[in-house]
N, C-alpha and C positions, 0 to 999 in steps of 0.2 A: 368235336362238336359238344361243347359244354353247355349245360342248361342251368337256369337259376336253381333248380332242385339239386343239381350236382353240387353247386356252390354251398347251398344250405346244409347239405349232408356233410361236406368236407369241413365246414365250420362248426358243425354240431349245433346248428340253429334251426328253428322251424322256418319254413318258407316265409311266413308272415312276419316273423321277427327280423329275418334278413332283409325283407322288403322295407320294413320300417327303418332299420339302421342305414341302409343304402340311401333311402330318401332323405333322411335327416342329415347324413354326412355329405352326400354328393349331389343332392337335389334331383336325383333320377332313380328310377327303379333298376334292379339288377338286369332286367331284360333290355331296357334302354341303354344301359352301360355296355352290354354285350353287343348290341346292334351298332353302337357308335364305334366300338373297337373293330368290329368286322368291316365297317365302312371305311375306317381309316386305313386298315390294312389293304383293302381292295383298291383304294386310291393310290397307295404306293405301288401295288402290282400293276395297275393300269399305266402308271407313269414310267416304270423302269423295266417292264417285261413286254414281250409280245405274246403272252399267253392269251388264249381266247377268253371272251367274256364268260363263257360257261365254265371254263377251267378256274377262272378267278372266283366266280361265285361259289363254286364247289369248295375250293381251297379255303375260302373265308367262312365256311359253315352254312352257306345258303343251299338248301336242297332244291330250290326252284328258281330258275334263272329269271323268270318274269317277276317274281317277288323281289329278287335282288335288285332288278332294274327299277322297280317301283320305290323301294326303300332308298336306293342310291339317289334317285332323282329328288325324293322328298328331303333328304339330308343335305344334298349338294347343290340342287338346282339344275343339274345336268344329268343326261342319261350316261351310262358308263362309256358308251362309244364317243359321245360328244366330249366327255371329260378327257378321254384319252387323246382325242384330236386337239383339244385345248392345251393339253400339257406340252404338245409339240416336241416330244422326245423322239430322237432318231435311234432306232435299235441297231446294235452292232451287227 
């Protein structure tokens, strides 16, 4: 569970300088980047595993399942369960 502060320390940059560089280079903050990566990984897990929603939320760095659901829906337009149903994947 990496935070923007962890990234800034590893890169030997102040958090504000890291924020500025991220925004200029990628058009998003380090926090937004991390959320996007976590959502992308959760989408993969929802599609290819039968892990519970709470297991997926936790493994993708979300400590609160309701927060995960709220962010997931804001980013994808679906709840995690509806996304899983939409993916129509049959588990082995």
